[in-house]
C-alpha atoms as a printed R data frame, in Angstrom:
    type eleno elety resid chain resno       x       y       z
1   ATOM     1    CA   MET     A     1  13.906  -3.867  20.842
2   ATOM     2    CA   LEU     A     2  12.170  -0.501  20.899
3   ATOM     3    CA   HIS     A     3   8.427  -0.112  21.472
4   ATOM     4    CA   LEU     A     4   7.526   3.113  19.654
5   ATOM     5    CA   ARG     A     5   4.293   5.013  20.192
6   ATOM     6    CA   PRO     A     6   2.838   7.912  18.177
7   ATOM     7    CA   SER     A     7   4.270  10.368  20.718
8   ATOM     8    CA   ASP     A     8   7.760   9.106  19.750
9   ATOM     9    CA   TYR     A     9   7.344   9.861  16.040
10  ATOM    10    CA   ARG     A    10   8.590  13.027  14.314
11  ATOM    11    CA   LEU     A    11   6.246  15.202  12.250
12  ATOM    12    CA   MET     A    12   8.397  16.561   9.429
13  ATOM    13    CA   PRO     A    13   7.852  18.689   6.317
14  ATOM    14    CA   TRP     A    14   8.146  16.952   2.972
15  ATOM    15    CA   LYS     A    15  11.518  17.375   1.324
16  ATOM    16    CA   ASP     A    16   9.899  19.514  -1.378
17  ATOM    17    CA   GLY     A    17   7.820  21.464   1.160
18  ATOM    18    CA   GLY     A    18   4.490  20.304  -0.290
19  ATOM    19    CA   GLY     A    19   3.144  18.686   2.870
20  ATOM    20    CA   SER     A    20   4.184  16.784   5.969
21  ATOM    21    CA   THR     A    21   4.843  13.214   6.995
22  ATOM    22    CA   THR     A    22   5.071  11.343  10.267
23  ATOM    23    CA   GLU     A    23   8.513   9.773  10.559
24  ATOM    24    CA   ILE     A    24   8.202   6.521  12.510
25  ATOM    25    CA   ALA     A    25  11.864   5.437  12.463
26  ATOM    26    CA   ILE     A    26  15.097   6.237  10.653
27  ATOM    27    CA   ALA     A    27  18.647   4.859  10.663
28  ATOM    28    CA   PRO     A    28  20.888   6.275  11.823
29  ATOM    29    CA   ALA     A    29  18.583   7.596  14.552
30  ATOM    30    CA   GLY     A    30  17.966  11.319  14.316
31  ATOM    31    CA   ALA     A    31  19.243  11.627  10.733
32  ATOM    32    CA   GLY     A    32  17.816  14.372   8.555
33  ATOM    33    CA   LEU     A    33  16.624  14.084   4.970
34  ATOM    34    CA   ALA     A    34  19.418  16.295   3.658
35  ATOM    35    CA   GLU     A    35  22.079  13.810   4.776
36  ATOM    36    CA   PRO     A    36  22.660  10.193   3.721
37  ATOM    37    CA   PHE     A    37  20.525   7.717   5.671
38  ATOM    38    CA   LEU     A    38  20.332   3.941   5.564
39  ATOM    39    CA   TRP     A    39  16.553   3.547   5.713
40  ATOM    40    CA   ARG     A    40  13.411   5.362   6.830
41  ATOM    41    CA   VAL     A    41   9.805   4.376   7.495
42  ATOM    42    CA   SER     A    42   7.039   6.951   7.651
43  ATOM    43    CA   SER     A    43   3.326   7.567   7.147
44  ATOM    44    CA   ALA     A    44   1.869  10.545   5.290
45  ATOM    45    CA   ARG     A    45  -1.598  12.015   5.024
46  ATOM    46    CA   VAL     A    46  -2.000  13.031   1.379
47  ATOM    47    CA   GLU     A    47  -4.444  15.930   1.234
48  ATOM    48    CA   ALA     A    48  -3.863  17.141  -2.339
49  ATOM    49    CA   SER     A    49  -2.585  15.884  -5.676
50  ATOM    50    CA   GLY     A    50   0.985  16.785  -6.638
51  ATOM    51    CA   PRO     A    51   4.575  15.608  -7.090
52  ATOM    52    CA   PHE     A    52   6.530  13.398  -4.705
53  ATOM    53    CA   SER     A    53   9.892  14.462  -3.306
54  ATOM    54    CA   ARG     A    54  12.899  12.870  -4.974
55  ATOM    55    CA   PHE     A    55  15.465  10.807  -3.072
56  ATOM    56    CA   PRO     A    56  18.357  10.190  -5.496
57  ATOM    57    CA   GLY     A    57  20.138   6.865  -5.057
58  ATOM    58    CA   GLN     A    58  17.418   5.470  -2.801
59  ATOM    59    CA   ALA     A    59  14.735   2.826  -3.410
60  ATOM    60    CA   ARG     A    60  11.133   3.434  -2.357
61  ATOM    61    CA   SER     A    61   8.149   1.251  -1.453
62  ATOM    62    CA   LEU     A    62   4.693   2.633  -0.747
63  ATOM    63    CA   LEU     A    63   1.451   1.078   0.459
64  ATOM    64    CA   LEU     A    64  -2.009   2.458   1.130
65  ATOM    65    CA   LEU     A    65  -3.318   2.449   4.707
66  ATOM    66    CA   GLU     A    66  -6.585   4.369   4.395
67  ATOM    67    CA   GLY     A    67  -8.675   6.149   1.778
68  ATOM    68    CA   ALA     A    68  -9.547   5.648  -1.884
69  ATOM    69    CA   GLY     A    69  -5.908   5.852  -2.934
70  ATOM    70    CA   LEU     A    70  -3.723   7.437  -5.563
71  ATOM    71    CA   LEU     A    71  -3.012   7.346  -9.272
72  ATOM    72    CA   LEU     A    72   0.768   7.380  -9.628
73  ATOM    73    CA   THR     A    73   2.626   8.532 -12.721
74  ATOM    74    CA   ILE     A    74   6.180   7.210 -12.289
75  ATOM    75    CA   GLY     A    75   8.664   8.499 -14.860
76  ATOM    76    CA   SER     A    76   7.744   7.257 -18.327
77  ATOM    77    CA   LYS     A    77   5.940   4.150 -17.049
78  ATOM    78    CA   ALA     A    78   2.223   3.524 -17.339
79  ATOM    79    CA   ARG     A    79   0.088   4.980 -14.559
80  ATOM    80    CA   GLN     A    80  -0.324   2.763 -11.489
81  ATOM    81    CA   ARG     A    81  -3.341   2.702  -9.201
82  ATOM    82    CA   LEU     A    82  -2.619   2.453  -5.487
83  ATOM    83    CA   LYS     A    83  -6.192   1.822  -4.382
84  ATOM    84    CA   HIS     A    84  -6.311  -1.266  -2.129
85  ATOM    85    CA   PRO     A    85  -5.098  -1.182   1.480
86  ATOM    86    CA   GLY     A    86  -1.887  -3.185   1.658
87  ATOM    87    CA   GLN     A    87  -1.072  -2.945  -2.052
88  ATOM    88    CA   VAL     A    88   2.657  -2.159  -2.462
89  ATOM    89    CA   VAL     A    89   4.192  -0.042  -5.235
90  ATOM    90    CA   THR     A    90   7.987   0.176  -5.629
91  ATOM    91    CA   PHE     A    91  10.018   2.744  -7.562
92  ATOM    92    CA   ALA     A    92  13.396   4.477  -7.583
93  ATOM    93    CA   GLY     A    93  13.954   7.576  -5.498
94  ATOM    94    CA   ASP     A    94  15.353   9.248  -8.640
95  ATOM    95    CA   ASP     A    95  12.031   8.817 -10.492
96  ATOM    96    CA   ALA     A    96   9.764  11.783 -11.122
97  ATOM    97    CA   VAL     A    97   6.514  10.732  -9.424
98  ATOM    98    CA   ASP     A    98   3.241  12.623  -9.649
99  ATOM    99    CA   ALA     A    99   0.269  11.552  -7.509
100 ATOM   100    CA   THR     A   100  -3.407  12.233  -8.189
101 ATOM   101    CA   LEU     A   101  -5.968  11.563  -5.452
102 ATOM   102    CA   ILE     A   102  -8.639   9.137  -6.635
103 ATOM   103    CA   GLN     A   103 -11.368  10.396  -4.303
104 ATOM   104    CA   GLY     A   104 -10.389  12.539  -1.352
105 ATOM   105    CA   PRO     A   105  -7.449  12.404   1.081
106 ATOM   106    CA   CYS     A   106  -5.676   9.169   1.903
107 ATOM   107    CA   THR     A   107  -2.956   7.898   4.233
108 ATOM   108    CA   ASP     A   108   0.060   5.965   3.014
109 ATOM   109    CA   PHE     A   109   3.011   4.127   4.578
110 ATOM   110    CA   GLY     A   110   6.417   4.418   2.983
111 ATOM   111    CA   LEU     A   111   9.812   2.749   3.145
112 ATOM   112    CA   ILE     A   112  12.932   4.407   1.702
113 ATOM   113    CA   HIS     A   113  16.275   2.586   1.774
114 ATOM   114    CA   ASP     A   114  19.767   2.669   0.296
115 ATOM   115    CA   PRO     A   115  19.881  -0.419  -1.996
116 ATOM   116    CA   ARG     A   116  23.674  -0.308  -2.132
117 ATOM   117    CA   ARG     A   117  23.857  -1.062   1.595
118 ATOM   118    CA   VAL     A   118  20.684  -2.925   2.587
119 ATOM   119    CA   GLN     A   119  17.930  -5.090   1.158
120 ATOM   120    CA   ALA     A   120  14.495  -4.075   2.414
121 ATOM   121    CA   THR     A   121  10.965  -5.367   1.920
122 ATOM   122    CA   LEU     A   122   7.561  -3.984   2.838
123 ATOM   123    CA   GLU     A   123   4.689  -6.437   3.455
124 ATOM   124    CA   TRP     A   124   1.051  -6.323   4.564
125 ATOM   125    CA   LEU     A   125  -0.056  -9.238   6.748
126 ATOM   126    CA   THR     A   126  -3.686  -9.971   7.599
127 ATOM   127    CA   LEU     A   127  -3.821 -11.452  11.096
128 ATOM   128    CA   GLY     A   128  -6.565 -13.486  12.741
129 ATOM   129    CA   ARG     A   129  -6.858 -15.310  16.052
130 ATOM   130    CA   GLU     A   130  -4.578 -18.121  14.847
131 ATOM   131    CA   ALA     A   131  -0.869 -17.299  15.032
132 ATOM   132    CA   THR     A   132   1.053 -16.079  12.004
133 ATOM   133    CA   THR     A   133   4.725 -16.918  12.577
134 ATOM   134    CA   ILE     A   134   7.461 -14.667  11.202
135 ATOM   135    CA   SER     A   135  11.260 -14.822  11.342
136 ATOM   136    CA   LEU     A   136  13.067 -11.644  12.319
137 ATOM   137    CA   ALA     A   137  15.540 -10.090   9.901
138 ATOM   138    CA   SER     A   138  18.631  -8.306  11.249
139 ATOM   139    CA   THR     A   139  16.342  -5.247  11.463
140 ATOM   140    CA   THR     A   140  12.567  -5.728  11.605
141 ATOM   141    CA   LEU     A   141   9.755  -3.257  12.205
142 ATOM   142    CA   LEU     A   142   6.160  -4.189  13.006
143 ATOM   143    CA   PHE     A   143   3.535  -1.450  12.613
144 ATOM   144    CA   ALA     A   144  -0.116  -1.830  13.643
145 ATOM   145    CA   PRO     A   145  -2.090   0.502  11.338
146 ATOM   146    CA   TRP     A   146  -5.655  -0.261  12.441
147 ATOM   147    CA   GLY     A   147  -6.080  -2.497  15.495
148 ATOM   148    CA   ALA     A   148  -4.286  -4.207  18.354
149 ATOM   149    CA   VAL     A   149  -1.846  -7.065  17.673
150 ATOM   150    CA   ARG     A   150  -0.551  -9.676  20.139
151 ATOM   151    CA   VAL     A   151   3.184 -10.411  19.869
152 ATOM   152    CA   ASP     A   152   4.359 -13.680  21.436
153 ATOM   153    CA   PRO     A   153   6.430 -15.096  23.081
154 ATOM   154    CA   LEU     A   154   7.104 -11.509  24.217
155 ATOM   155    CA   GLY     A   155   3.624 -11.197  25.722
156 ATOM   156    CA   LEU     A   156   3.251  -7.702  24.228
157 ATOM   157    CA   GLN     A   157   0.255  -6.027  22.665
158 ATOM   158    CA   LEU     A   158   0.901  -3.542  19.879
159 ATOM   159    CA   GLU     A   159  -1.835  -0.907  19.920
160 ATOM   160    CA   HIS     A   160  -3.198   1.281  17.097
161 ATOM   161    CA   ARG     A   161  -0.344   3.055  15.221
162 ATOM   162    CA   GLU     A   162   2.366   1.646  17.501
163 ATOM   163    CA   CYS     A   163   5.596   0.097  16.191
164 ATOM   164    CA   LEU     A   164   8.104  -2.493  17.423
165 ATOM   165    CA   TRP     A   165  11.688  -2.065  16.176
166 ATOM   166    CA   PHE     A   166  14.031  -5.074  16.448
167 ATOM   167    CA   GLY     A   167  17.755  -4.969  15.678
168 ATOM   168    CA   ASN     A   168  20.206  -2.237  14.831
169 ATOM   169    CA   PRO     A   169  21.927  -1.264  11.588
170 ATOM   170    CA   GLY     A   170  25.454  -2.563  11.262
171 ATOM   171    CA   GLU     A   171  24.880  -5.561  13.502
172 ATOM   172    CA   PRO     A   172  25.759  -8.943  11.980
173 ATOM   173    CA   GLU     A   173  22.911 -11.218  10.978
174 ATOM   174    CA   LYS     A   174  21.919 -13.500  13.865
175 ATOM   175    CA   PRO     A   175  20.051 -16.806  13.770
176 ATOM   176    CA   SER     A   176  16.462 -15.805  13.146
177 ATOM   177    CA   ALA     A   177  14.229 -15.489  16.171
178 ATOM   178    CA   LYS     A   178  10.572 -16.220  15.527
179 ATOM   179    CA   LEU     A   179   7.487 -14.323  16.638
180 ATOM   180    CA   ASP     A   180   3.850 -15.405  16.726
181 ATOM   181    CA   LEU     A   181   1.489 -12.608  15.718
182 ATOM   182    CA   ARG     A   182  -2.273 -12.558  16.327
183 ATOM   183    CA   ALA     A   183  -5.104 -10.045  16.070
184 ATOM   184    CA   ALA     A   184  -6.289  -9.102  19.546
185 ATOM   185    CA   GLN     A   185  -9.864  -9.205  18.181
186 ATOM   186    CA   GLY     A   186 -11.280 -10.493  14.903
187 ATOM   187    CA   THR     A   187  -8.876  -9.733  12.059
188 ATOM   188    CA   THR     A   188  -6.482  -6.841  11.655
189 ATOM   189    CA   PRO     A   189  -3.560  -5.960   9.376
190 ATOM   190    CA   LEU     A   190   0.084  -5.562  10.296
191 ATOM   191    CA   VAL     A   191   2.801  -3.830   8.284
192 ATOM   192    CA   LEU     A   192   6.076  -5.787   8.281
193 ATOM   193    CA   VAL     A   193   9.382  -4.148   7.286
194 ATOM   194    CA   SER     A   194  12.397  -6.471   6.935
195 ATOM   195    CA   ILE     A   195  15.897  -5.042   6.434
196 ATOM   196    CA   ARG     A   196  19.115  -7.009   5.863
197 ATOM   197    CA   PRO     A   197  22.646  -5.899   5.017
198 ATOM   198    CA   VAL     A   198  23.726  -6.411   1.405
């Protein structure tokens, strides 16, 4: 398990040079965007409307963390509104995607993965004081976007914008361990990324 803090993340330019994103984790560790990678999770502050970078052969999932959101034109499909925190939109990395800000800058959270090698899901959990129990996948990431989260039986507290990374790529699937997740105060969301080998 790795306990990642914002100081551990990498601030990187977008592949198309149109902005920057905060890379939270990538496999293999230290990989660059110009080389094949298994998966990547990141968060971007979108300050202006414009096209998304393309990632041929990859699958992408995107959710809104903060702000009024985006209007997404994805290939020839109908426009999609990403306007509610936690709402997830999925699309192919090959798709031409153009984003229009609905009302001012926003912050998103993205997952990119190679669907030929792994299955990956992106979920938004709303936690309260009662435990929400999850089963760990072979690789699992927990990201606290807004407030503190208690993680038991580890006795850890995940603070604002921190991430827990369980498991390593290439390891065989193990019997699922379970975690109990709670908001440290009131209610708070948690972003859950689950990754399994194909």
